[in-house]
DONUBA-382203 format. One record per atom (N, C-alpha, C, CB): x, y, z; atom name; residue in three letters; residue number from 1. Coordinates in Angstrom, 2 decimals. Glycine has a CB too. Layout:
BEGIN
<site><c1>X</c1><c2>Y</c2><c3>Z</c3><name>CA</name><resn>ALA</resn><resi>NUM</resi></site>
...
! end
This chain:
BEGIN
<site><c1>-9.30</c1><c2>87.44</c2><c3>-4.21</c3><name>N</name><resn>UNK</resn><resi>1</resi></site>
<site><c1>-9.69</c1><c2>87.70</c2><c3>-5.57</c3><name>CA</name><resn>UNK</resn><resi>1</resi></site>
<site><c1>-8.46</c1><c2>87.82</c2><c3>-6.47</c3><name>C</name><resn>UNK</resn><resi>1</resi></site>
<site><c1>-10.54</c1><c2>88.97</c2><c3>-5.65</c3><name>CB</name><resn>UNK</resn><resi>1</resi></site>
<site><c1>-7.44</c1><c2>88.53</c2><c3>-6.02</c3><name>N</name><resn>UNK</resn><resi>2</resi></site>
<site><c1>-6.24</c1><c2>88.78</c2><c3>-6.83</c3><name>CA</name><resn>UNK</resn><resi>2</resi></site>
<site><c1>-5.59</c1><c2>87.46</c2><c3>-7.25</c3><name>C</name><resn>UNK</resn><resi>2</resi></site>
<site><c1>-5.24</c1><c2>89.64</c2><c3>-6.05</c3><name>CB</name><resn>UNK</resn><resi>2</resi></site>
<site><c1>-5.34</c1><c2>86.60</c2><c3>-6.29</c3><name>N</name><resn>UNK</resn><resi>3</resi></site>
<site><c1>-4.65</c1><c2>85.35</c2><c3>-6.58</c3><name>CA</name><resn>UNK</resn><resi>3</resi></site>
<site><c1>-5.44</c1><c2>84.50</c2><c3>-7.58</c3><name>C</name><resn>UNK</resn><resi>3</resi></site>
<site><c1>-4.41</c1><c2>84.55</c2><c3>-5.29</c3><name>CB</name><resn>UNK</resn><resi>3</resi></site>
<site><c1>-6.73</c1><c2>84.41</c2><c3>-7.38</c3><name>N</name><resn>UNK</resn><resi>4</resi></site>
<site><c1>-7.57</c1><c2>83.63</c2><c3>-8.28</c3><name>CA</name><resn>UNK</resn><resi>4</resi></site>
<site><c1>-7.60</c1><c2>84.18</c2><c3>-9.69</c3><name>C</name><resn>UNK</resn><resi>4</resi></site>
<site><c1>-8.98</c1><c2>83.56</c2><c3>-7.75</c3><name>CB</name><resn>UNK</resn><resi>4</resi></site>
<site><c1>-7.68</c1><c2>85.51</c2><c3>-9.81</c3><name>N</name><resn>UNK</resn><resi>5</resi></site>
<site><c1>-7.69</c1><c2>86.14</c2><c3>-11.13</c3><name>CA</name><resn>UNK</resn><resi>5</resi></site>
<site><c1>-6.38</c1><c2>85.86</c2><c3>-11.84</c3><name>C</name><resn>UNK</resn><resi>5</resi></site>
<site><c1>-7.92</c1><c2>87.66</c2><c3>-11.01</c3><name>CB</name><resn>UNK</resn><resi>5</resi></site>
<site><c1>-5.27</c1><c2>86.04</c2><c3>-11.14</c3><name>N</name><resn>UNK</resn><resi>6</resi></site>
<site><c1>-3.94</c1><c2>85.84</c2><c3>-11.73</c3><name>CA</name><resn>UNK</resn><resi>6</resi></site>
<site><c1>-3.76</c1><c2>84.37</c2><c3>-12.11</c3><name>C</name><resn>UNK</resn><resi>6</resi></site>
<site><c1>-2.84</c1><c2>86.28</c2><c3>-10.76</c3><name>CB</name><resn>UNK</resn><resi>6</resi></site>
<site><c1>-4.17</c1><c2>83.47</c2><c3>-11.25</c3><name>N</name><resn>UNK</resn><resi>7</resi></site>
<site><c1>-4.03</c1><c2>82.04</c2><c3>-11.54</c3><name>CA</name><resn>UNK</resn><resi>7</resi></site>
<site><c1>-4.82</c1><c2>81.65</c2><c3>-12.79</c3><name>C</name><resn>UNK</resn><resi>7</resi></site>
<site><c1>-4.50</c1><c2>81.20</c2><c3>-10.34</c3><name>CB</name><resn>UNK</resn><resi>7</resi></site>
<site><c1>-6.02</c1><c2>82.16</c2><c3>-12.91</c3><name>N</name><resn>UNK</resn><resi>8</resi></site>
<site><c1>-6.85</c1><c2>81.85</c2><c3>-14.08</c3><name>CA</name><resn>UNK</resn><resi>8</resi></site>
<site><c1>-6.24</c1><c2>82.43</c2><c3>-15.35</c3><name>C</name><resn>UNK</resn><resi>8</resi></site>
<site><c1>-8.26</c1><c2>82.40</c2><c3>-13.89</c3><name>CB</name><resn>UNK</resn><resi>8</resi></site>
<site><c1>-5.79</c1><c2>83.66</c2><c3>-15.28</c3><name>N</name><resn>UNK</resn><resi>9</resi></site>
<site><c1>-5.18</c1><c2>84.31</c2><c3>-16.44</c3><name>CA</name><resn>UNK</resn><resi>9</resi></site>
<site><c1>-3.92</c1><c2>83.55</c2><c3>-16.86</c3><name>C</name><resn>UNK</resn><resi>9</resi></site>
<site><c1>-4.84</c1><c2>85.78</c2><c3>-16.12</c3><name>CB</name><resn>UNK</resn><resi>9</resi></site>
<site><c1>-3.08</c1><c2>83.19</c2><c3>-15.88</c3><name>N</name><resn>UNK</resn><resi>10</resi></site>
<site><c1>-1.86</c1><c2>82.44</c2><c3>-16.17</c3><name>CA</name><resn>UNK</resn><resi>10</resi></site>
<site><c1>-2.19</c1><c2>81.08</c2><c3>-16.80</c3><name>C</name><resn>UNK</resn><resi>10</resi></site>
<site><c1>-1.02</c1><c2>82.25</c2><c3>-14.88</c3><name>CB</name><resn>UNK</resn><resi>10</resi></site>
<site><c1>-3.24</c1><c2>80.46</c2><c3>-16.32</c3><name>N</name><resn>UNK</resn><resi>11</resi></site>
<site><c1>-3.67</c1><c2>79.17</c2><c3>-16.90</c3><name>CA</name><resn>UNK</resn><resi>11</resi></site>
<site><c1>-3.99</c1><c2>79.33</c2><c3>-18.38</c3><name>C</name><resn>UNK</resn><resi>11</resi></site>
<site><c1>-4.90</c1><c2>78.63</c2><c3>-16.15</c3><name>CB</name><resn>UNK</resn><resi>11</resi></site>
<site><c1>-4.75</c1><c2>80.36</c2><c3>-18.72</c3><name>N</name><resn>UNK</resn><resi>12</resi></site>
<site><c1>-5.12</c1><c2>80.55</c2><c3>-20.12</c3><name>CA</name><resn>UNK</resn><resi>12</resi></site>
<site><c1>-3.92</c1><c2>80.92</c2><c3>-20.98</c3><name>C</name><resn>UNK</resn><resi>12</resi></site>
<site><c1>-6.18</c1><c2>81.62</c2><c3>-20.23</c3><name>CB</name><resn>UNK</resn><resi>12</resi></site>
<site><c1>-2.96</c1><c2>81.64</c2><c3>-20.43</c3><name>N</name><resn>UNK</resn><resi>13</resi></site>
<site><c1>-1.72</c1><c2>81.91</c2><c3>-21.17</c3><name>CA</name><resn>UNK</resn><resi>13</resi></site>
<site><c1>-0.99</c1><c2>80.60</c2><c3>-21.44</c3><name>C</name><resn>UNK</resn><resi>13</resi></site>
<site><c1>-0.81</c1><c2>82.89</c2><c3>-20.38</c3><name>CB</name><resn>UNK</resn><resi>13</resi></site>
<site><c1>-0.89</c1><c2>79.76</c2><c3>-20.42</c3><name>N</name><resn>UNK</resn><resi>14</resi></site>
<site><c1>-0.21</c1><c2>78.47</c2><c3>-20.57</c3><name>CA</name><resn>UNK</resn><resi>14</resi></site>
<site><c1>-0.94</c1><c2>77.59</c2><c3>-21.58</c3><name>C</name><resn>UNK</resn><resi>14</resi></site>
<site><c1>-0.12</c1><c2>77.75</c2><c3>-19.22</c3><name>CB</name><resn>UNK</resn><resi>14</resi></site>
<site><c1>-2.25</c1><c2>77.58</c2><c3>-21.51</c3><name>N</name><resn>UNK</resn><resi>15</resi></site>
<site><c1>-3.04</c1><c2>76.78</c2><c3>-22.45</c3><name>CA</name><resn>UNK</resn><resi>15</resi></site>
<site><c1>-2.79</c1><c2>77.24</c2><c3>-23.89</c3><name>C</name><resn>UNK</resn><resi>15</resi></site>
<site><c1>-4.53</c1><c2>76.88</c2><c3>-22.11</c3><name>CB</name><resn>UNK</resn><resi>15</resi></site>
<site><c1>-2.71</c1><c2>78.55</c2><c3>-24.08</c3><name>N</name><resn>UNK</resn><resi>16</resi></site>
<site><c1>-2.52</c1><c2>79.09</c2><c3>-25.42</c3><name>CA</name><resn>UNK</resn><resi>16</resi></site>
<site><c1>-1.18</c1><c2>78.69</c2><c3>-26.04</c3><name>C</name><resn>UNK</resn><resi>16</resi></site>
<site><c1>-2.62</c1><c2>80.61</c2><c3>-25.39</c3><name>CB</name><resn>UNK</resn><resi>16</resi></site>
<site><c1>-0.19</c1><c2>78.40</c2><c3>-25.20</c3><name>N</name><resn>UNK</resn><resi>17</resi></site>
<site><c1>1.11</c1><c2>77.99</c2><c3>-25.73</c3><name>CA</name><resn>UNK</resn><resi>17</resi></site>
<site><c1>1.39</c1><c2>76.52</c2><c3>-25.52</c3><name>C</name><resn>UNK</resn><resi>17</resi></site>
<site><c1>2.20</c1><c2>78.81</c2><c3>-25.10</c3><name>CB</name><resn>UNK</resn><resi>17</resi></site>
<site><c1>0.38</c1><c2>75.75</c2><c3>-25.19</c3><name>N</name><resn>UNK</resn><resi>18</resi></site>
<site><c1>0.51</c1><c2>74.30</c2><c3>-25.13</c3><name>CA</name><resn>UNK</resn><resi>18</resi></site>
<site><c1>1.04</c1><c2>73.74</c2><c3>-23.83</c3><name>C</name><resn>UNK</resn><resi>18</resi></site>
<site><c1>1.38</c1><c2>73.86</c2><c3>-26.21</c3><name>CB</name><resn>UNK</resn><resi>18</resi></site>
<site><c1>0.93</c1><c2>74.48</c2><c3>-22.75</c3><name>N</name><resn>UNK</resn><resi>19</resi></site>
<site><c1>1.32</c1><c2>74.03</c2><c3>-21.41</c3><name>CA</name><resn>UNK</resn><resi>19</resi></site>
<site><c1>2.78</c1><c2>73.60</c2><c3>-21.28</c3><name>C</name><resn>UNK</resn><resi>19</resi></site>
<site><c1>0.45</c1><c2>72.89</c2><c3>-21.00</c3><name>CB</name><resn>UNK</resn><resi>19</resi></site>
<site><c1>3.69</c1><c2>74.24</c2><c3>-22.00</c3><name>N</name><resn>UNK</resn><resi>20</resi></site>
<site><c1>5.10</c1><c2>73.92</c2><c3>-21.82</c3><name>CA</name><resn>UNK</resn><resi>20</resi></site>
<site><c1>5.56</c1><c2>74.46</c2><c3>-20.47</c3><name>C</name><resn>UNK</resn><resi>20</resi></site>
<site><c1>5.97</c1><c2>74.51</c2><c3>-22.99</c3><name>CB</name><resn>UNK</resn><resi>20</resi></site>
<site><c1>6.10</c1><c2>73.60</c2><c3>-19.62</c3><name>N</name><resn>UNK</resn><resi>21</resi></site>
<site><c1>6.41</c1><c2>74.00</c2><c3>-18.24</c3><name>CA</name><resn>UNK</resn><resi>21</resi></site>
<site><c1>7.53</c1><c2>75.03</c2><c3>-18.10</c3><name>C</name><resn>UNK</resn><resi>21</resi></site>
<site><c1>6.77</c1><c2>72.79</c2><c3>-17.46</c3><name>CB</name><resn>UNK</resn><resi>21</resi></site>
<site><c1>8.36</c1><c2>75.18</c2><c3>-19.10</c3><name>N</name><resn>UNK</resn><resi>22</resi></site>
<site><c1>9.48</c1><c2>76.11</c2><c3>-18.99</c3><name>CA</name><resn>UNK</resn><resi>22</resi></site>
<site><c1>9.03</c1><c2>77.57</c2><c3>-18.86</c3><name>C</name><resn>UNK</resn><resi>22</resi></site>
<site><c1>10.38</c1><c2>75.97</c2><c3>-20.20</c3><name>CB</name><resn>UNK</resn><resi>22</resi></site>
<site><c1>7.80</c1><c2>77.87</c2><c3>-19.19</c3><name>N</name><resn>UNK</resn><resi>23</resi></site>
<site><c1>7.32</c1><c2>79.25</c2><c3>-19.17</c3><name>CA</name><resn>UNK</resn><resi>23</resi></site>
<site><c1>6.33</c1><c2>79.55</c2><c3>-18.05</c3><name>C</name><resn>UNK</resn><resi>23</resi></site>
<site><c1>6.69</c1><c2>79.57</c2><c3>-20.48</c3><name>CB</name><resn>UNK</resn><resi>23</resi></site>
<site><c1>6.23</c1><c2>78.70</c2><c3>-17.07</c3><name>N</name><resn>UNK</resn><resi>24</resi></site>
<site><c1>5.24</c1><c2>78.89</c2><c3>-16.01</c3><name>CA</name><resn>UNK</resn><resi>24</resi></site>
<site><c1>5.44</c1><c2>80.21</c2><c3>-15.26</c3><name>C</name><resn>UNK</resn><resi>24</resi></site>
<site><c1>5.30</c1><c2>77.73</c2><c3>-15.02</c3><name>CB</name><resn>UNK</resn><resi>24</resi></site>
<site><c1>6.66</c1><c2>80.53</c2><c3>-14.92</c3><name>N</name><resn>UNK</resn><resi>25</resi></site>
<site><c1>6.93</c1><c2>81.79</c2><c3>-14.21</c3><name>CA</name><resn>UNK</resn><resi>25</resi></site>
<site><c1>6.60</c1><c2>82.98</c2><c3>-15.10</c3><name>C</name><resn>UNK</resn><resi>25</resi></site>
<site><c1>8.41</c1><c2>81.86</c2><c3>-13.75</c3><name>CB</name><resn>UNK</resn><resi>25</resi></site>
<site><c1>6.97</c1><c2>82.90</c2><c3>-16.37</c3><name>N</name><resn>UNK</resn><resi>26</resi></site>
<site><c1>6.66</c1><c2>83.99</c2><c3>-17.30</c3><name>CA</name><resn>UNK</resn><resi>26</resi></site>
<site><c1>5.15</c1><c2>84.19</c2><c3>-17.42</c3><name>C</name><resn>UNK</resn><resi>26</resi></site>
<site><c1>7.26</c1><c2>83.70</c2><c3>-18.68</c3><name>CB</name><resn>UNK</resn><resi>26</resi></site>
<site><c1>4.39</c1><c2>83.11</c2><c3>-17.45</c3><name>N</name><resn>UNK</resn><resi>27</resi></site>
<site><c1>2.93</c1><c2>83.21</c2><c3>-17.51</c3><name>CA</name><resn>UNK</resn><resi>27</resi></site>
<site><c1>2.40</c1><c2>83.90</c2><c3>-16.27</c3><name>C</name><resn>UNK</resn><resi>27</resi></site>
<site><c1>2.30</c1><c2>81.82</c2><c3>-17.66</c3><name>CB</name><resn>UNK</resn><resi>27</resi></site>
<site><c1>2.91</c1><c2>83.51</c2><c3>-15.10</c3><name>N</name><resn>UNK</resn><resi>28</resi></site>
<site><c1>2.44</c1><c2>84.11</c2><c3>-13.85</c3><name>CA</name><resn>UNK</resn><resi>28</resi></site>
<site><c1>2.75</c1><c2>85.60</c2><c3>-13.82</c3><name>C</name><resn>UNK</resn><resi>28</resi></site>
<site><c1>3.08</c1><c2>83.40</c2><c3>-12.64</c3><name>CB</name><resn>UNK</resn><resi>28</resi></site>
<site><c1>3.97</c1><c2>85.96</c2><c3>-14.19</c3><name>N</name><resn>UNK</resn><resi>29</resi></site>
<site><c1>4.37</c1><c2>87.37</c2><c3>-14.17</c3><name>CA</name><resn>UNK</resn><resi>29</resi></site>
<site><c1>3.58</c1><c2>88.19</c2><c3>-15.19</c3><name>C</name><resn>UNK</resn><resi>29</resi></site>
<site><c1>5.86</c1><c2>87.50</c2><c3>-14.45</c3><name>CB</name><resn>UNK</resn><resi>29</resi></site>
<site><c1>3.30</c1><c2>87.61</c2><c3>-16.34</c3><name>N</name><resn>UNK</resn><resi>30</resi></site>
<site><c1>2.48</c1><c2>88.30</c2><c3>-17.34</c3><name>CA</name><resn>UNK</resn><resi>30</resi></site>
<site><c1>1.06</c1><c2>88.51</c2><c3>-16.82</c3><name>C</name><resn>UNK</resn><resi>30</resi></site>
<site><c1>2.44</c1><c2>87.50</c2><c3>-18.66</c3><name>CB</name><resn>UNK</resn><resi>30</resi></site>
<site><c1>0.54</c1><c2>87.53</c2><c3>-16.11</c3><name>N</name><resn>UNK</resn><resi>31</resi></site>
<site><c1>-0.79</c1><c2>87.65</c2><c3>-15.53</c3><name>CA</name><resn>UNK</resn><resi>31</resi></site>
<site><c1>-0.81</c1><c2>88.73</c2><c3>-14.45</c3><name>C</name><resn>UNK</resn><resi>31</resi></site>
<site><c1>-1.26</c1><c2>86.31</c2><c3>-14.94</c3><name>CB</name><resn>UNK</resn><resi>31</resi></site>
<site><c1>0.25</c1><c2>88.81</c2><c3>-13.64</c3><name>N</name><resn>UNK</resn><resi>32</resi></site>
<site><c1>0.33</c1><c2>89.87</c2><c3>-12.63</c3><name>CA</name><resn>UNK</resn><resi>32</resi></site>
<site><c1>0.37</c1><c2>91.24</c2><c3>-13.29</c3><name>C</name><resn>UNK</resn><resi>32</resi></site>
<site><c1>1.58</c1><c2>89.68</c2><c3>-11.74</c3><name>CB</name><resn>UNK</resn><resi>32</resi></site>
<site><c1>1.13</c1><c2>91.37</c2><c3>-14.37</c3><name>N</name><resn>UNK</resn><resi>33</resi></site>
<site><c1>1.19</c1><c2>92.65</c2><c3>-15.09</c3><name>CA</name><resn>UNK</resn><resi>33</resi></site>
<site><c1>-0.18</c1><c2>93.01</c2><c3>-15.64</c3><name>C</name><resn>UNK</resn><resi>33</resi></site>
<site><c1>2.22</c1><c2>92.58</c2><c3>-16.24</c3><name>CB</name><resn>UNK</resn><resi>33</resi></site>
<site><c1>-0.87</c1><c2>92.04</c2><c3>-16.22</c3><name>N</name><resn>UNK</resn><resi>34</resi></site>
<site><c1>-2.20</c1><c2>92.29</c2><c3>-16.77</c3><name>CA</name><resn>UNK</resn><resi>34</resi></site>
<site><c1>-3.16</c1><c2>92.74</c2><c3>-15.67</c3><name>C</name><resn>UNK</resn><resi>34</resi></site>
<site><c1>-2.75</c1><c2>91.02</c2><c3>-17.46</c3><name>CB</name><resn>UNK</resn><resi>34</resi></site>
<site><c1>-3.05</c1><c2>92.12</c2><c3>-14.51</c3><name>N</name><resn>UNK</resn><resi>35</resi></site>
<site><c1>-3.90</c1><c2>92.49</c2><c3>-13.38</c3><name>CA</name><resn>UNK</resn><resi>35</resi></site>
<site><c1>-3.68</c1><c2>93.95</c2><c3>-13.01</c3><name>C</name><resn>UNK</resn><resi>35</resi></site>
<site><c1>-3.61</c1><c2>91.58</c2><c3>-12.16</c3><name>CB</name><resn>UNK</resn><resi>35</resi></site>
<site><c1>-2.41</c1><c2>94.34</c2><c3>-12.93</c3><name>N</name><resn>UNK</resn><resi>36</resi></site>
<site><c1>-2.08</c1><c2>95.72</c2><c3>-12.57</c3><name>CA</name><resn>UNK</resn><resi>36</resi></site>
<site><c1>-2.53</c1><c2>96.69</c2><c3>-13.67</c3><name>C</name><resn>UNK</resn><resi>36</resi></site>
<site><c1>-0.56</c1><c2>95.86</c2><c3>-12.32</c3><name>CB</name><resn>UNK</resn><resi>36</resi></site>
<site><c1>-2.32</c1><c2>96.33</c2><c3>-14.92</c3><name>N</name><resn>UNK</resn><resi>37</resi></site>
<site><c1>-2.69</c1><c2>97.20</c2><c3>-16.04</c3><name>CA</name><resn>UNK</resn><resi>37</resi></site>
<site><c1>-4.20</c1><c2>97.38</c2><c3>-16.14</c3><name>C</name><resn>UNK</resn><resi>37</resi></site>
<site><c1>-2.16</c1><c2>96.63</c2><c3>-17.33</c3><name>CB</name><resn>UNK</resn><resi>37</resi></site>
<site><c1>-4.95</c1><c2>96.38</c2><c3>-15.76</c3><name>N</name><resn>UNK</resn><resi>38</resi></site>
<site><c1>-6.41</c1><c2>96.48</c2><c3>-15.79</c3><name>CA</name><resn>UNK</resn><resi>38</resi></site>
<site><c1>-6.94</c1><c2>97.35</c2><c3>-14.66</c3><name>C</name><resn>UNK</resn><resi>38</resi></site>
<site><c1>-7.03</c1><c2>95.09</c2><c3>-15.72</c3><name>CB</name><resn>UNK</resn><resi>38</resi></site>
<site><c1>-6.08</c1><c2>97.71</c2><c3>-13.74</c3><name>N</name><resn>UNK</resn><resi>39</resi></site>
<site><c1>-6.50</c1><c2>98.53</c2><c3>-12.61</c3><name>CA</name><resn>UNK</resn><resi>39</resi></site>
<site><c1>-7.26</c1><c2>97.76</c2><c3>-11.56</c3><name>C</name><resn>UNK</resn><resi>39</resi></site>
<site><c1>-7.35</c1><c2>99.65</c2><c3>-13.10</c3><name>CB</name><resn>UNK</resn><resi>39</resi></site>
<site><c1>-7.15</c1><c2>96.44</c2><c3>-11.61</c3><name>N</name><resn>UNK</resn><resi>40</resi></site>
<site><c1>-7.89</c1><c2>95.61</c2><c3>-10.66</c3><name>CA</name><resn>UNK</resn><resi>40</resi></site>
<site><c1>-7.27</c1><c2>95.64</c2><c3>-9.28</c3><name>C</name><resn>UNK</resn><resi>40</resi></site>
<site><c1>-7.95</c1><c2>94.19</c2><c3>-11.16</c3><name>CB</name><resn>UNK</resn><resi>40</resi></site>
<site><c1>-6.04</c1><c2>96.10</c2><c3>-9.17</c3><name>N</name><resn>UNK</resn><resi>41</resi></site>
<site><c1>-5.34</c1><c2>96.09</c2><c3>-7.90</c3><name>CA</name><resn>UNK</resn><resi>41</resi></site>
<site><c1>-5.81</c1><c2>97.20</c2><c3>-6.96</c3><name>C</name><resn>UNK</resn><resi>41</resi></site>
<site><c1>-3.86</c1><c2>96.21</c2><c3>-8.13</c3><name>CB</name><resn>UNK</resn><resi>41</resi></site>
<site><c1>-6.53</c1><c2>98.16</c2><c3>-7.45</c3><name>N</name><resn>UNK</resn><resi>42</resi></site>
<site><c1>-6.99</c1><c2>99.26</c2><c3>-6.61</c3><name>CA</name><resn>UNK</resn><resi>42</resi></site>
<site><c1>-7.88</c1><c2>98.76</c2><c3>-5.49</c3><name>C</name><resn>UNK</resn><resi>42</resi></site>
<site><c1>-7.75</c1><c2>100.30</c2><c3>-7.45</c3><name>CB</name><resn>UNK</resn><resi>42</resi></site>
<site><c1>-7.47</c1><c2>99.01</c2><c3>-4.27</c3><name>N</name><resn>UNK</resn><resi>43</resi></site>
<site><c1>-8.27</c1><c2>98.64</c2><c3>-3.12</c3><name>CA</name><resn>UNK</resn><resi>43</resi></site>
<site><c1>-8.21</c1><c2>97.19</c2><c3>-2.72</c3><name>C</name><resn>UNK</resn><resi>43</resi></site>
<site><c1>-9.65</c1><c2>98.99</c2><c3>-3.38</c3><name>CB</name><resn>UNK</resn><resi>43</resi></site>
<site><c1>-7.42</c1><c2>96.39</c2><c3>-3.40</c3><name>N</name><resn>UNK</resn><resi>44</resi></site>
<site><c1>-7.31</c1><c2>94.97</c2><c3>-3.06</c3><name>CA</name><resn>UNK</resn><resi>44</resi></site>
<site><c1>-6.35</c1><c2>94.76</c2><c3>-1.91</c3><name>C</name><resn>UNK</resn><resi>44</resi></site>
<site><c1>-6.86</c1><c2>94.15</c2><c3>-4.27</c3><name>CB</name><resn>UNK</resn><resi>44</resi></site>
<site><c1>-6.68</c1><c2>93.87</c2><c3>-1.00</c3><name>N</name><resn>UNK</resn><resi>45</resi></site>
<site><c1>-5.79</c1><c2>93.55</c2><c3>0.11</c3><name>CA</name><resn>UNK</resn><resi>45</resi></site>
<site><c1>-5.36</c1><c2>92.09</c2><c3>0.07</c3><name>C</name><resn>UNK</resn><resi>45</resi></site>
<site><c1>-6.46</c1><c2>93.85</c2><c3>1.44</c3><name>CB</name><resn>UNK</resn><resi>45</resi></site>
<site><c1>-5.69</c1><c2>91.37</c2><c3>-1.00</c3><name>N</name><resn>UNK</resn><resi>46</resi></site>
<site><c1>-5.38</c1><c2>89.95</c2><c3>-1.14</c3><name>CA</name><resn>UNK</resn><resi>46</resi></site>
<site><c1>-3.93</c1><c2>89.77</c2><c3>-1.47</c3><name>C</name><resn>UNK</resn><resi>46</resi></site>
<site><c1>-6.24</c1><c2>89.30</c2><c3>-2.20</c3><name>CB</name><resn>UNK</resn><resi>46</resi></site>
! end
């Protein structure tokens, strides 16, 4: 679940800025932060 949520979130971040490849890592890291901030990581083993 974790990986899929982060991948989807990162995709939408990339889409919002026009899919410029230079920011792919930043999008992924921002999605990971959002996942943690939402509290979705509690009890996840993925």
